[in-house]
C-alpha positions as CSV (number, residue, x, y, z in Angstrom):
1,X,11.0,-59.4,-108.2
2,X,10.6,-55.8,-109.3
3,X,13.4,-53.3,-109.0
4,X,13.4,-50.6,-106.4
5,X,12.1,-47.3,-107.5
6,X,14.3,-44.2,-107.1
7,X,13.2,-40.6,-107.7
8,X,16.0,-38.3,-108.7
9,X,15.1,-34.6,-108.1
10,X,17.2,-31.5,-108.7
11,X,16.8,-27.9,-109.7
12,X,18.3,-26.9,-113.0
13,X,22.0,-26.0,-113.4
14,X,24.7,-27.3,-111.1
15,X,22.5,-29.5,-109.0
16,X,21.2,-31.2,-112.1
17,X,24.7,-31.6,-113.5
18,X,25.8,-33.3,-110.2
19,X,22.7,-35.5,-110.2
20,X,23.4,-36.6,-113.8
21,X,26.8,-37.9,-112.6
22,X,24.7,-40.6,-110.9
23,X,23.4,-41.9,-114.3
24,X,25.3,-45.2,-114.0
25,X,22.8,-46.0,-111.2
26,X,19.9,-45.6,-113.6
27,X,20.5,-49.2,-114.9
28,X,20.1,-50.7,-111.4
29,X,16.8,-49.0,-110.5
30,X,13.4,-48.2,-111.9
31,X,14.1,-44.5,-111.8
32,X,12.4,-41.2,-112.6
33,X,13.9,-37.7,-112.9
34,X,12.2,-34.5,-111.9
35,X,13.7,-31.1,-112.7
36,X,12.7,-27.6,-113.8
37,X,11.8,-27.1,-117.4
38,X,14.3,-24.9,-119.2
39,X,15.7,-24.9,-122.8
40,X,18.8,-26.6,-121.7
41,X,16.9,-29.5,-120.0
42,X,14.5,-30.4,-122.8
43,X,17.1,-32.8,-124.3
44,X,16.7,-35.0,-121.2
45,X,13.4,-36.2,-122.8
46,X,15.4,-37.6,-125.7
47,X,18.1,-39.2,-123.6
48,X,15.7,-40.7,-121.0
49,X,12.4,-41.2,-122.7
50,X,9.3,-41.5,-120.4
51,X,11.6,-41.0,-117.3
52,X,11.7,-37.2,-117.0
53,X,9.0,-34.9,-115.6
54,X,9.3,-31.1,-115.4
55,X,8.3,-28.5,-112.9
56,X,7.8,-24.8,-113.9
57,X,11.0,-22.8,-113.7
58,X,10.7,-19.8,-111.4
59,X,13.0,-17.5,-109.7
60,X,12.3,-15.1,-106.9
61,X,13.3,-12.2,-109.2
62,X,9.8,-12.1,-110.5
63,X,8.2,-11.7,-107.1
64,X,4.6,-11.2,-108.3
65,X,4.5,-14.5,-110.3
66,X,6.8,-16.6,-108.0
67,X,4.2,-17.5,-105.4
68,X,1.8,-18.9,-108.0
69,X,4.6,-20.9,-109.6
70,X,5.7,-22.1,-106.2
71,X,2.2,-23.3,-105.3
72,X,1.8,-25.0,-108.7
73,X,5.1,-26.8,-108.3
74,X,4.2,-28.0,-104.8
75,X,0.9,-29.4,-106.1
76,X,2.6,-31.0,-109.1
77,X,5.3,-32.5,-107.0
78,X,2.7,-34.2,-104.8
79,X,0.9,-35.4,-108.0
80,X,4.2,-36.8,-109.5
81,X,5.2,-38.5,-106.3
82,X,1.8,-40.3,-106.1
83,X,1.9,-41.2,-109.8
84,X,5.5,-42.5,-109.7
85,X,5.2,-44.2,-106.4
């Protein structure tokens, strides 16, 4: 019997830190992690190989670029969900 799949999703920073406190659960499930790509998150690829996917990091501070990043992230999220599912 295959293990249940769990998708762990969090934005960078405090939410991701809180999510990583759940890492003991990773052994019990077929898991994947999705977060925003920042310099501080790149090490997740080394720690959890083939389990981490990244979205584009974007803040509303750059209001001209943000809508495009948001749309891209929405489409990529749907793609990743279908791929991982």
